C-alpha positions as CSV (number, residue, x, y, z in Angstrom):
1,X,-47.5,-20.5,55.2
2,X,-50.2,-18.1,56.1
3,X,-53.4,-19.4,57.9
4,X,-56.5,-17.2,57.8
5,X,-59.7,-17.9,59.7
6,X,-63.1,-16.3,58.9
7,X,-66.4,-16.8,60.7
8,X,-69.4,-17.3,58.4
9,X,-73.1,-17.1,58.9
10,X,-74.4,-20.3,57.3
11,X,-73.3,-24.0,57.0
12,X,-73.3,-23.6,53.2
13,X,-70.5,-20.9,53.5
14,X,-68.2,-23.2,55.5
15,X,-65.2,-24.5,53.7
16,X,-61.4,-24.4,53.2
17,X,-59.7,-22.3,50.6
18,X,-56.2,-23.3,49.4
19,X,-54.2,-20.6,47.8
20,X,-50.9,-21.7,46.1
21,X,-48.4,-20.6,43.5
22,X,-47.5,-24.2,42.6
23,X,-49.5,-27.3,43.4
24,X,-47.4,-29.5,45.7
25,X,-47.8,-32.8,47.4
26,X,-48.3,-30.9,50.7
27,X,-51.3,-29.1,49.2
28,X,-52.7,-32.3,47.8
29,X,-52.4,-33.9,51.3
30,X,-54.2,-31.0,52.9
31,X,-57.0,-31.1,50.3
32,X,-57.4,-34.9,50.7
33,X,-57.4,-34.5,54.5
34,X,-60.2,-31.9,54.3
35,X,-62.2,-33.9,51.9
36,X,-62.0,-37.1,53.9
37,X,-62.2,-35.8,57.5
38,X,-65.8,-37.0,57.9
39,X,-65.2,-40.5,56.4
40,X,-66.6,-43.5,58.1
41,X,-66.3,-47.3,57.7
42,X,-69.1,-49.8,58.1
43,X,-68.1,-52.2,60.9
44,X,-69.9,-54.8,63.0
45,X,-70.0,-54.9,66.8
46,X,-69.7,-58.1,68.9
47,X,-73.5,-58.2,68.8
48,X,-73.4,-58.3,65.0
49,X,-74.9,-54.8,64.8
50,X,-73.6,-52.7,61.9
51,X,-72.3,-49.3,62.9
52,X,-70.3,-46.5,61.2
53,X,-67.0,-45.7,62.9
54,X,-64.9,-42.6,61.9
55,X,-61.9,-43.7,59.9
56,X,-59.8,-41.2,61.8
57,X,-60.4,-43.3,64.9
58,X,-59.0,-46.5,63.4
59,X,-55.7,-47.5,65.0
60,X,-55.1,-50.6,62.8
61,X,-56.8,-53.3,60.8
62,X,-55.8,-57.0,61.1
63,X,-56.7,-60.1,59.1
64,X,-57.0,-63.3,61.2
65,X,-57.8,-66.2,59.0
66,X,-60.8,-65.3,57.0
67,X,-61.9,-62.6,59.3
68,X,-60.8,-58.9,59.3
69,X,-60.9,-56.8,62.5
70,X,-60.7,-53.0,62.9
71,X,-59.2,-51.7,66.2
72,X,-60.0,-48.4,67.7
73,X,-58.8,-47.1,71.1
74,X,-62.2,-48.2,72.6
75,X,-63.3,-51.3,70.8
76,X,-62.7,-54.1,68.2
77,X,-65.0,-54.4,65.2
78,X,-65.4,-57.0,62.5
79,X,-65.2,-55.7,58.9
80,X,-66.9,-57.5,56.0
81,X,-64.2,-56.7,53.5
82,X,-60.9,-58.3,52.5
83,X,-57.8,-56.6,53.7
84,X,-56.6,-55.6,50.1
85,X,-60.0,-53.9,49.5
86,X,-59.6,-52.0,52.7
87,X,-56.1,-51.0,51.8
88,X,-57.3,-49.4,48.6
89,X,-60.1,-47.7,50.4
90,X,-58.1,-46.4,53.4
91,X,-54.7,-45.5,51.9
92,X,-55.8,-41.9,51.3
93,X,-56.3,-41.7,55.1
94,X,-52.6,-42.7,55.7
95,X,-53.6,-46.2,56.8
96,X,-50.9,-48.3,55.2
97,X,-49.7,-51.9,55.0
98,X,-47.4,-53.0,57.8
99,X,-47.4,-56.7,57.1
100,X,-49.2,-59.3,55.1
101,X,-52.1,-59.2,57.6
102,X,-52.0,-55.7,59.1
103,X,-52.8,-52.1,58.0
104,X,-51.6,-49.3,60.3
105,X,-52.9,-45.8,60.8
106,X,-49.6,-43.7,60.9
107,X,-51.4,-40.9,62.7
108,X,-51.8,-43.2,65.8
109,X,-48.2,-44.4,66.0
110,X,-46.6,-43.2,69.2
111,X,-43.1,-44.6,68.5
112,X,-41.2,-47.0,66.3
113,X,-38.3,-49.2,67.3
114,X,-36.1,-51.7,65.4
115,X,-36.6,-55.4,65.7
116,X,-34.5,-58.2,64.4
117,X,-33.7,-58.8,60.7
118,X,-34.8,-55.3,59.4
119,X,-38.3,-55.5,61.0
120,X,-39.8,-52.7,63.2
121,X,-42.2,-52.5,66.1
122,X,-44.8,-49.7,66.0
123,X,-46.2,-48.8,69.4
124,X,-49.8,-47.6,69.0
125,X,-51.7,-45.1,71.2
126,X,-53.5,-48.0,72.9
127,X,-50.1,-49.5,74.0
128,X,-50.2,-52.3,71.5
129,X,-47.0,-53.1,69.6
130,X,-47.4,-54.1,66.0
131,X,-44.7,-55.9,64.1
132,X,-43.9,-54.3,60.7
133,X,-42.2,-56.9,58.5
134,X,-39.0,-56.3,56.6
135,X,-40.7,-56.0,53.2
136,X,-43.0,-53.1,54.5
137,X,-40.5,-51.4,56.9
138,X,-38.9,-49.0,54.4
139,X,-42.3,-47.9,53.0
140,X,-43.7,-47.5,56.5
141,X,-40.8,-45.3,57.6
142,X,-41.2,-43.2,54.4
143,X,-44.9,-42.7,55.2
144,X,-44.1,-41.8,58.8
145,X,-41.5,-39.2,57.8
146,X,-43.9,-37.7,55.2
147,X,-46.5,-37.3,58.0
148,X,-44.1,-35.3,60.2
């Protein structure tokens, strides 16, 4: 695939041009990535202050009881949404279900190793290991392999 770069004079001229013979899943992923690169998520700090965090910085999201937390490499935030709502919102960013209570950003997985009974452990960039349950393991591996 050919990559061309061109410097432009104004912000309005900035953009990405995709040239293709046939529209493929790869081109769709590139388009979606470019459209969503600046996406943010409203989260709450420990001081209950609402801030916007870049979605690309999210390592994983975890539901604990009635609360939902968003983990980045620097901090932990509370999210005022249900996990299934976040799953729908974040799946285009390749943040996918790893278990009943966890969503994982596949771009921040360092390694994956098998666990007992068809489960997996995903090691994240911050050193945490997250258990991927058997029912989500196959789908997770497919997502990871597509991302390579």
